[in-house]
PAMIFI-593261 format. One record per residue: x, y, z of N, C-alpha, C in turn; residue number from 1; residue in one letter. Coordinates in steps of 0.001 Angstrom, whole numbers, padded with zeros to 6 digits. Layout:
residues N
<<X, Y, Z>, <X, Y, Z>, <X, Y, Z>, NUM, 'A'>,
...
end
This chain:
residues 187
<<-013890, 024286, 029444>, <-013521, 024601, 028068>, <-012347, 025572, 028095>, 1, 'M'>,
<<-011507, 025500, 027092>, <-010303, 026317, 027060>, <-010590, 027724, 026554>, 2, 'I'>,
<<-009808, 028661, 027011>, <-009782, 030010, 026451>, <-008881, 029922, 025221>, 3, 'D'>,
<<-009483, 029999, 024019>, <-008735, 029726, 022797>, <-007545, 030655, 022590>, 4, 'E'>,
<<-007692, 031936, 022919>, <-006559, 032852, 022721>, <-005410, 032507, 023656>, 5, 'R'>,
<<-005728, 032188, 024895>, <-004701, 031796, 025845>, <-004050, 030487, 025405>, 6, 'N'>,
<<-004861, 029529, 024961>, <-004355, 028238, 024504>, <-003431, 028428, 023305>, 7, 'F'>,
<<-003823, 029247, 022338>, <-002995, 029480, 021159>, <-001647, 030069, 021550>, 8, 'M'>,
<<-001646, 031004, 022481>, <-000393, 031591, 022944>, <000501, 030570, 023604>, 9, 'G'>,
<<-000083, 029711, 024436>, <000706, 028676, 025110>, <001315, 027712, 024099>, 10, 'R'>,
<<000536, 027326, 023110>, <001022, 026380, 022105>, <002129, 027023, 021263>, 11, 'I'>,
<<001969, 028270, 020898>, <003005, 028954, 020124>, <004313, 029013, 020898>, 12, 'K'>,
<<004235, 029278, 022204>, <005450, 029305, 023018>, <006098, 027928, 023066>, 13, 'R'>,
<<005279, 026884, 023164>, <005824, 025539, 023248>, <006440, 025117, 021923>, 14, 'F'>,
<<005874, 025550, 020789>, <006383, 025155, 019469>, <007732, 025789, 019165>, 15, 'A'>,
<<008173, 026721, 019966>, <009489, 027360, 019824>, <009658, 028035, 018467>, 16, 'R'>,
<<008581, 028610, 017928>, <008688, 029344, 016681>, <008763, 028474, 015445>, 17, 'G'>,
<<008647, 027175, 015581>, <008699, 026255, 014447>, <007312, 026172, 013824>, 18, 'D'>,
<<007130, 026832, 012699>, <005801, 026924, 012086>, <005253, 025577, 011636>, 19, 'C'>,
<<006109, 024685, 011145>, <005586, 023391, 010706>, <005086, 022589, 011900>, 20, 'S'>,
<<005803, 022641, 013021>, <005310, 021970, 014222>, <004000, 022578, 014680>, 21, 'N'>,
<<003891, 023879, 014597>, <002665, 024541, 015010>, <001498, 024098, 014135>, 22, 'L'>,
<<001722, 024006, 012828>, <000673, 023526, 011925>, <000274, 022103, 012223>, 23, 'G'>,
<<001269, 021251, 012444>, <000972, 019880, 012837>, <000190, 019865, 014145>, 24, 'H'>,
<<000616, 020703, 015063>, <-000007, 020719, 016384>, <-001506, 020962, 016340>, 25, 'G'>,
<<-001923, 021911, 015549>, <-003368, 022184, 015436>, <-004086, 020970, 014885>, 26, 'W'>,
<<-003456, 020295, 013935>, <-004060, 019110, 013340>, <-004171, 017989, 014380>, 27, 'L'>,
<<-003102, 017734, 015139>, <-003132, 016691, 016165>, <-004231, 016971, 017183>, 28, 'Y'>,
<<-004257, 018196, 017658>, <-005265, 018580, 018652>, <-006667, 018417, 018066>, 29, 'Y'>,
<<-006866, 018898, 016852>, <-008187, 018835, 016227>, <-008667, 017410, 016010>, 30, 'G'>,
<<-007775, 016541, 015544>, <-008157, 015140, 015340>, <-008558, 014503, 016667>, 31, 'I'>,
<<-007769, 014737, 017704>, <-008076, 014153, 019013>, <-009370, 014729, 019594>, 32, 'A'>,
<<-009640, 015992, 019352>, <-010901, 016575, 019837>, <-012094, 015959, 019112>, 33, 'R'>,
<<-011975, 015797, 017796>, <-013088, 015248, 017018>, <-013317, 013766, 017278>, 34, 'L'>,
<<-012233, 013015, 017419>, <-012332, 011563, 017642>, <-012802, 011213, 019048>, 35, 'M'>,
<<-012405, 012030, 020021>, <-012678, 011764, 021432>, <-012141, 010379, 021851>, 36, 'R'>,
<<-010856, 010108, 021546>, <-010301, 008775, 021836>, <-010113, 008530, 023327>, 37, 'P'>,
<<-010250, 007270, 023694>, <-009934, 006847, 025061>, <-008440, 006574, 025191>, 38, 'E'>,
<<-007849, 005985, 024139>, <-006453, 005551, 024183>, <-005689, 006167, 023016>, 39, 'V'>,
<<-004689, 006972, 023355>, <-003773, 007548, 022377>, <-002383, 007012, 022700>, 40, 'I'>,
<<-001707, 006475, 021705>, <-000333, 006007, 021884>, <000545, 006794, 020926>, 41, 'V'>,
<<001608, 007356, 021476>, <002566, 008136, 020699>, <003921, 007448, 020760>, 42, 'E'>,
<<004538, 007264, 019594>, <005900, 006719, 019530>, <006789, 007835, 018999>, 43, 'I'>,
<<007668, 008337, 019852>, <008535, 009455, 019506>, <008038, 010749, 020125>, 44, 'G'>,
<<008527, 011079, 021306>, <008051, 012224, 022063>, <008909, 013469, 021850>, 45, 'R'>,
<<010197, 013300, 021649>, <011175, 014382, 021592>, <010983, 015277, 022814>, 46, 'Y'>,
<<010555, 016521, 022650>, <010349, 017386, 023811>, <008892, 017487, 024244>, 47, 'Y'>,
<<008022, 016668, 023697>, <006668, 016564, 024217>, <005607, 017419, 023570>, 48, 'G'>,
<<005910, 018071, 022457>, <004939, 018971, 021834>, <003653, 018245, 021460>, 49, 'F'>,
<<003750, 017180, 020683>, <002545, 016462, 020266>, <001867, 015789, 021455>, 50, 'S'>,
<<002645, 015248, 022380>, <002067, 014609, 023558>, <001186, 015577, 024335>, 51, 'M'>,
<<001676, 016798, 024512>, <000907, 017765, 025290>, <-000338, 018234, 024547>, 52, 'L'>,
<<-000267, 018310, 023229>, <-001471, 018661, 022474>, <-002515, 017550, 022565>, 53, 'L'>,
<<-002073, 016308, 022464>, <-003009, 015197, 022645>, <-003578, 015216, 024077>, 54, 'F'>,
<<-002737, 015484, 025061>, <-003192, 015538, 026455>, <-004185, 016682, 026659>, 55, 'A'>,
<<-003920, 017823, 026043>, <-004855, 018952, 026150>, <-006208, 018567, 025549>, 56, 'Q'>,
<<-006190, 017845, 024431>, <-007444, 017388, 023824>, <-008179, 016433, 024766>, 57, 'A'>,
<<-007440, 015532, 025425>, <-008067, 014628, 026398>, <-008716, 015430, 027522>, 58, 'C'>,
<<-008015, 016413, 028015>, <-008562, 017258, 029077>, <-009831, 017955, 028597>, 59, 'K'>,
<<-009782, 018541, 027407>, <-010938, 019266, 026884>, <-012096, 018334, 026538>, 60, 'D'>,
<<-011794, 017080, 026225>, <-012827, 016078, 025950>, <-013389, 015453, 027227>, 61, 'N'>,
<<-012743, 015700, 028362>, <-013094, 015056, 029626>, <-012987, 013535, 029529>, 62, 'N'>,
<<-012075, 013055, 028703>, <-011841, 011613, 028581>, <-010565, 011388, 027800>, 63, 'K'>,
<<-009993, 010214, 027982>, <-008822, 009819, 027222>, <-007521, 009944, 027990>, 64, 'G'>,
<<-006528, 009238, 027478>, <-005201, 009237, 028088>, <-004173, 008972, 026992>, 65, 'H'>,
<<-002993, 009569, 027139>, <-001902, 009425, 026185>, <-000788, 008595, 026816>, 66, 'V'>,
<<-000349, 007570, 026099>, <000855, 006830, 026470>, <001917, 007264, 025471>, 67, 'W'>,
<<002974, 007895, 025975>, <004008, 008478, 025113>, <005327, 007737, 025302>, 68, 'S'>,
<<005817, 007182, 024198>, <007025, 006357, 024216>, <008168, 007104, 023534>, 69, 'I'>,
<<009317, 007140, 024189>, <010520, 007680, 023558>, <011723, 006983, 024179>, 70, 'D'>,
<<012771, 006825, 023390>, <013961, 006139, 023902>, <014763, 007007, 024850>, 71, 'R'>,
<<014529, 008331, 024832>, <015243, 009239, 025731>, <014273, 009912, 026691>, 72, 'E'>,
<<014762, 010189, 027886>, <013952, 010857, 028897>, <014369, 012323, 028956>, 73, 'D'>,
<<013630, 013166, 028270>, <013927, 014602, 028255>, <013024, 015304, 029254>, 74, 'R'>,
<<013549, 016270, 029994>, <012740, 016947, 031002>, <011625, 017795, 030371>, 75, 'P'>,
<<010439, 017718, 030970>, <009295, 018483, 030497>, <008875, 019587, 031461>, 76, 'L'>,
<<009208, 019439, 032727>, <008652, 020312, 033758>, <008826, 021801, 033456>, 77, 'A'>,
<<010000, 022249, 033125>, <010218, 023666, 032863>, <009404, 024176, 031694>, 78, 'G'>,
<<009281, 023370, 030671>, <008489, 023764, 029502>, <007004, 023803, 029848>, 79, 'R'>,
<<006542, 022878, 030674>, <005130, 022878, 031072>, <004775, 024161, 031808>, 80, 'L'>,
<<005630, 024547, 032740>, <005370, 025759, 033517>, <005429, 027001, 032639>, 81, 'E'>,
<<006400, 027055, 031744>, <006543, 028205, 030852>, <005287, 028427, 030018>, 82, 'K'>,
<<004639, 027334, 029638>, <003472, 027407, 028769>, <002155, 027308, 029529>, 83, 'C'>,
<<002208, 027240, 030856>, <000976, 027159, 031636>, <000244, 025839, 031459>, 84, 'G'>,
<<000983, 024762, 031248>, <000360, 023457, 031002>, <000668, 022458, 032113>, 85, 'M'>,
<<000987, 022937, 033294>, <001388, 022025, 034368>, <000244, 021159, 034888>, 86, 'Q'>,
<<-000991, 021406, 034446>, <-002114, 020576, 034885>, <-002330, 019351, 033996>, 87, 'D'>,
<<-001523, 019164, 032970>, <-001750, 018080, 032008>, <-001181, 016712, 032369>, 88, 'L'>,
<<-000204, 016581, 033287>, <000375, 015252, 033524>, <-000622, 014154, 033880>, 89, 'P'>,
<<-001794, 014471, 034407>, <-002775, 013419, 034716>, <-003342, 012796, 033442>, 90, 'V'>,
<<-003120, 013421, 032299>, <-003660, 012921, 031031>, <-002628, 012160, 030199>, 91, 'Y'>,
<<-001418, 011992, 030708>, <-000420, 011242, 029946>, <000480, 010428, 030849>, 92, 'Y'>,
<<001041, 009385, 030243>, <002025, 008530, 030892>, <003265, 008522, 030009>, 93, 'T'>,
<<004406, 008860, 030588>, <005672, 008879, 029862>, <006347, 007519, 030038>, 94, 'V'>,
<<006673, 006880, 028920>, <007378, 005604, 028930>, <008715, 005799, 028220>, 95, 'L'>,
<<009806, 005447, 028889>, <011134, 005642, 028320>, <011757, 004294, 027984>, 96, 'T'>,
<<012182, 004180, 026730>, <012803, 002955, 026247>, <012478, 002768, 024780>, 97, 'G'>,
<<012887, 001659, 024234>, <012602, 001356, 022833>, <011158, 000894, 022689>, 98, 'L'>,
<<010504, 001374, 021653>, <009091, 001049, 021452>, <008869, -000458, 021363>, 99, 'S'>,
<<009813, -001180, 020785>, <009645, -002630, 020649>, <009633, -003328, 022001>, 100, 'M'>,
<<010195, -002686, 023028>, <010217, -003276, 024371>, <009074, -002804, 025253>, 101, 'N'>,
<<008276, -001836, 024786>, <007250, -001238, 025639>, <005824, -001511, 025178>, 102, 'L'>,
<<005645, -002337, 024177>, <004301, -002611, 023656>, <003369, -003157, 024730>, 103, 'A'>,
<<003900, -003922, 025667>, <003085, -004474, 026744>, <002676, -003457, 027794>, 104, 'G'>,
<<003219, -002259, 027735>, <002921, -001215, 028725>, <001735, -000335, 028328>, 105, 'E'>,
<<001210, -000527, 027126>, <000080, 000283, 026655>, <-001134, -000626, 026454>, 106, 'V'>,
<<-002338, -000071, 026465>, <-003531, -000899, 026265>, <-003489, -001664, 024938>, 107, 'P'>,
<<-004191, -002786, 024916>, <-004202, -003639, 023722>, <-004913, -002994, 022539>, 108, 'D'>,
<<-005970, -002231, 022798>, <-006704, -001591, 021707>, <-006427, -000087, 021730>, 109, 'E'>,
<<-006051, 000440, 020574>, <-005653, 001838, 020431>, <-006672, 002565, 019557>, 110, 'I'>,
<<-007072, 003755, 019991>, <-007985, 004583, 019199>, <-007227, 005492, 018242>, 111, 'D'>,
<<-006119, 006067, 018725>, <-005318, 007004, 017931>, <-003842, 006695, 018181>, 112, 'L'>,
<<-003135, 006397, 017101>, <-001712, 006073, 017171>, <-000926, 007120, 016404>, 113, 'L'>,
<<000159, 007596, 016987>, <001030, 008587, 016346>, <002430, 007983, 016276>, 114, 'F'>,
<<002949, 007786, 015054>, <004277, 007185, 014872>, <005237, 008251, 014365>, 115, 'I'>,
<<006207, 008599, 015219>, <007226, 009600, 014882>, <008528, 009246, 015602>, 116, 'D'>,
<<008865, 007957, 015582>, <010071, 007489, 016259>, <011265, 007492, 015325>, 117, 'G'>,
<<012026, 006435, 015365>, <013165, 006263, 014467>, <012635, 006248, 013039>, 118, 'D'>,
<<013254, 007031, 012152>, <012740, 007213, 010804>, <013325, 006252, 009765>, 119, 'H'>,
<<014106, 005287, 010206>, <014612, 004293, 009256>, <013443, 003396, 008832>, 120, 'S'>,
<<013580, 002799, 007666>, <012539, 001897, 007172>, <012273, 000776, 008175>, 121, 'Y'>,
<<013341, 000137, 008660>, <013194, -001015, 009544>, <012476, -000644, 010842>, 122, 'E'>,
<<012854, 000472, 011436>, <012239, 000875, 012706>, <010790, 001315, 012509>, 123, 'A'>,
<<010528, 002085, 011468>, <009154, 002531, 011194>, <008258, 001328, 010887>, 124, 'C'>,
<<008792, 000368, 010136>, <008031, -000838, 009830>, <007734, -001623, 011107>, 125, 'L'>,
<<008716, -001756, 011976>, <008518, -002487, 013225>, <007451, -001803, 014090>, 126, 'L'>,
<<007540, -000468, 014221>, <006516, 000257, 014992>, <005135, 000050, 014381>, 127, 'D'>,
<<005069, 000096, 013063>, <003786, -000085, 012381>, <003255, -001498, 012598>, 128, 'T'>,
<<004119, -002490, 012457>, <003675, -003878, 012643>, <003254, -004148, 014088>, 129, 'E'>,
<<003994, -003598, 015052>, <003705, -003879, 016460>, <002499, -003118, 017001>, 130, 'M'>,
<<002294, -001897, 016505>, <001271, -001042, 017105>, <000060, -000794, 016205>, 131, 'Y'>,
<<000252, -000623, 014898>, <-000887, -000283, 014030>, <-001910, -001413, 013962>, 132, 'A'>,
<<-001464, -002639, 014123>, <-002403, -003769, 014138>, <-003355, -003684, 015333>, 133, 'A'>,
<<-002994, -002896, 016333>, <-003814, -002755, 017539>, <-004802, -001583, 017454>, 134, 'R'>,
<<-004728, -000820, 016353>, <-005673, 000284, 016169>, <-007036, -000318, 015834>, 135, 'V'>,
<<-008048, 000093, 016563>, <-009390, -000465, 016364>, <-009948, -000054, 015004>, 136, 'R'>,
<<-010860, -000828, 014428>, <-011523, -000389, 013193>, <-012185, 000976, 013405>, 137, 'P'>,
<<-011962, 001887, 012484>, <-012457, 003253, 012624>, <-011487, 004168, 013348>, 138, 'G'>,
<<-010449, 003586, 013952>, <-009422, 004370, 014623>, <-008432, 004932, 013619>, 139, 'G'>,
<<-007536, 005775, 014108>, <-006599, 006464, 013227>, <-005151, 006214, 013621>, 140, 'F'>,
<<-004285, 006249, 012615>, <-002848, 006254, 012821>, <-002282, 007428, 012036>, 141, 'C'>,
<<-001403, 008180, 012663>, <-000705, 009286, 012022>, <000759, 008899, 011910>, 142, 'L'>,
<<001272, 008893, 010689>, <002694, 008644, 010460>, <003329, 009979, 010109>, 143, 'W'>,
<<004271, 010429, 010925>, <004935, 011710, 010687>, <006165, 011503, 009806>, 144, 'H'>,
<<006538, 012545, 009074>, <007757, 012565, 008255>, <007709, 011612, 007066>, 145, 'D'>,
<<006541, 011435, 006473>, <006393, 010495, 005362>, <006759, 011105, 004012>, 146, 'T'>,
<<007156, 012358, 003985>, <007675, 012971, 002762>, <009187, 013147, 002890>, 147, 'V'>,
<<009650, 013583, 004053>, <011057, 013881, 004265>, <011944, 012634, 004329>, 148, 'L'>,
<<011443, 011561, 004945>, <012260, 010367, 005159>, <011783, 009216, 004274>, 149, 'Y'>,
<<012634, 008735, 003383>, <012240, 007651, 002466>, <011772, 006385, 003175>, 150, 'P'>,
<<012364, 006065, 004315>, <011950, 004865, 005043>, <010510, 004940, 005502>, 151, 'G'>,
<<010113, 006090, 006034>, <008721, 006281, 006472>, <007778, 006238, 005279>, 152, 'C'>,
<<008181, 006877, 004190>, <007355, 006886, 002978>, <007153, 005468, 002451>, 153, 'A'>,
<<008207, 004657, 002479>, <008107, 003290, 001977>, <007156, 002454, 002829>, 154, 'Q'>,
<<007230, 002618, 004146>, <006332, 001861, 005031>, <004881, 002185, 004692>, 155, 'V'>,
<<004574, 003454, 004534>, <003203, 003859, 004214>, <002793, 003332, 002840>, 156, 'V'>,
<<003709, 003378, 001873>, <003403, 002895, 000520>, <003091, 001402, 000513>, 157, 'A'>,
<<003642, 000670, 001451>, <003439, -000780, 001506>, <002215, -001205, 002311>, 158, 'E'>,
<<001523, -000263, 002927>, <000349, -000625, 003728>, <-000747, -001213, 002843>, 159, 'L'>,
<<-001481, -002163, 003381>, <-002581, -002814, 002674>, <-003772, -001855, 002622>, 160, 'D'>,
<<-004132, -001450, 001407>, <-005230, -000490, 001235>, <-006599, -001118, 001544>, 161, 'R'>,
<<-006626, -002417, 001732>, <-007880, -003044, 002179>, <-008050, -002882, 003681>, 162, 'R'>,
<<-006963, -002516, 004376>, <-007020, -002313, 005824>, <-006956, -000848, 006225>, 163, 'E'>,
<<-006408, 000010, 005344>, <-006181, 001411, 005681>, <-006647, 002339, 004563>, 164, 'W'>,
<<-007377, 003357, 004944>, <-007692, 004474, 004058>, <-006673, 005559, 004391>, 165, 'E'>,
<<-005909, 006027, 003397>, <-004763, 006900, 003660>, <-004873, 008241, 002952>, 166, 'L'>,
<<-004333, 009248, 003605>, <-004189, 010575, 003021>, <-002814, 011095, 003428>, 167, 'L'>,
<<-001971, 011383, 002449>, <-000647, 011940, 002725>, <-000599, 013348, 002172>, 168, 'T'>,
<<-000102, 014255, 002991>, <000054, 015626, 002504>, <001287, 016257, 003114>, 169, 'F'>,
<<001907, 017166, 002366>, <003035, 017913, 002915>, <002526, 019026, 003810>, 170, 'P'>,
<<003342, 019396, 004772>, <002983, 020509, 005635>, <003150, 021809, 004870>, 171, 'V'>,
<<004300, 021986, 004263>, <004570, 023178, 003455>, <005397, 022732, 002265>, 172, 'N'>,
<<004774, 022541, 001110>, <005488, 021975, -000027>, <006590, 022865, -000588>, 173, 'P'>,
<<006707, 024102, -000144>, <007727, 025000, -000686>, <009017, 025000, 000119>, 174, 'T'>,
<<009053, 024286, 001241>, <010256, 024290, 002068>, <011040, 022995, 001897>, 175, 'T'>,
<<012368, 023066, 001995>, <013171, 021845, 001890>, <012957, 020902, 003064>, 176, 'P'>,
<<012449, 021403, 004183>, <012204, 020571, 005365>, <010786, 020003, 005356>, 177, 'E'>,
<<010213, 019828, 004194>, <008851, 019365, 004027>, <008704, 017968, 004631>, 178, 'N'>,
<<008197, 017896, 005850>, <008155, 016629, 006567>, <007101, 015677, 006036>, 179, 'E'>,
<<005926, 016172, 005803>, <004818, 015336, 005373>, <004175, 014605, 006533>, 180, 'G'>,
<<002920, 014296, 006352>, <002155, 013578, 007364>, <001162, 012688, 006634>, 181, 'L'>,
<<001084, 011448, 007033>, <000080, 010536, 006492>, <-000904, 010210, 007587>, 182, 'T'>,
<<-002172, 010380, 007278>, <-003255, 010039, 008200>, <-003915, 008776, 007658>, 183, 'I'>,
<<-004002, 007773, 008494>, <-004634, 006521, 008098>, <-005813, 006208, 008984>, 184, 'G'>,
<<-006918, 005795, 008374>, <-008087, 005333, 009120>, <-008197, 003832, 008915>, 185, 'R'>,
<<-008268, 003119, 010025>, <-008355, 001646, 009969>, <-009733, 001236, 009501>, 186, 'R'>,
<<-009774, 000439, 008468>, <-011056, -000015, 007912>, <-011547, -001262, 008632>, 187, 'L'>,
end
C-alpha cells in the first residue's frame, strides 16, 4: 500500500504546478483504484502524467496494465526518477504512433479507456469509434477536454445514450482554460 503523503508529493511534483492536471489526476487514480481494471488504454500521453497515475493504481490494485498511445515519443525516465516512480514501467506499455494504426497492439476488450489525443472532431470521433466500441459493458471511457474543444464536445454529444451513461463536468468553471471531462459508463 502507498504512503499517501509521499504519493501526494510525488504527484504534485509530476503535475508541474498545474492545478487542473492535479485535480484530474486524483480522479483518474481514484477511478482506476475503484474499478480495479485489468486493461486500461490511454490515447494521448503527452508527458505521461495520466499514464503514471493509472499505472500507480494498477500497482496498488496488484492487477492491471496500461497501454499508452501517443504520436510522439517523449522521454519519461528523468521525470520518473524525480518523482520516485521508477518502479512503474512494469505496469505500462508505451506505444508510439497514430492511434488509428495501433488498435491491434492493445487487447480487444478494454475496462477503462482514456481519450485525450488529437482534439479535432474527426480525430476524436475516430478514436471513439475505434476504441470505445471495445469497452466492455460496465466499463468506463473518459473523454478529456470536452468543454474546451468543440470537436471533443460534439463527439460526446453525438454518443448513443442507449449505450453510454454520461457525466460531463468542468474542472474549474471560473478559468478560461476550463478543459472539462466526460465520464462514460458503457451500458
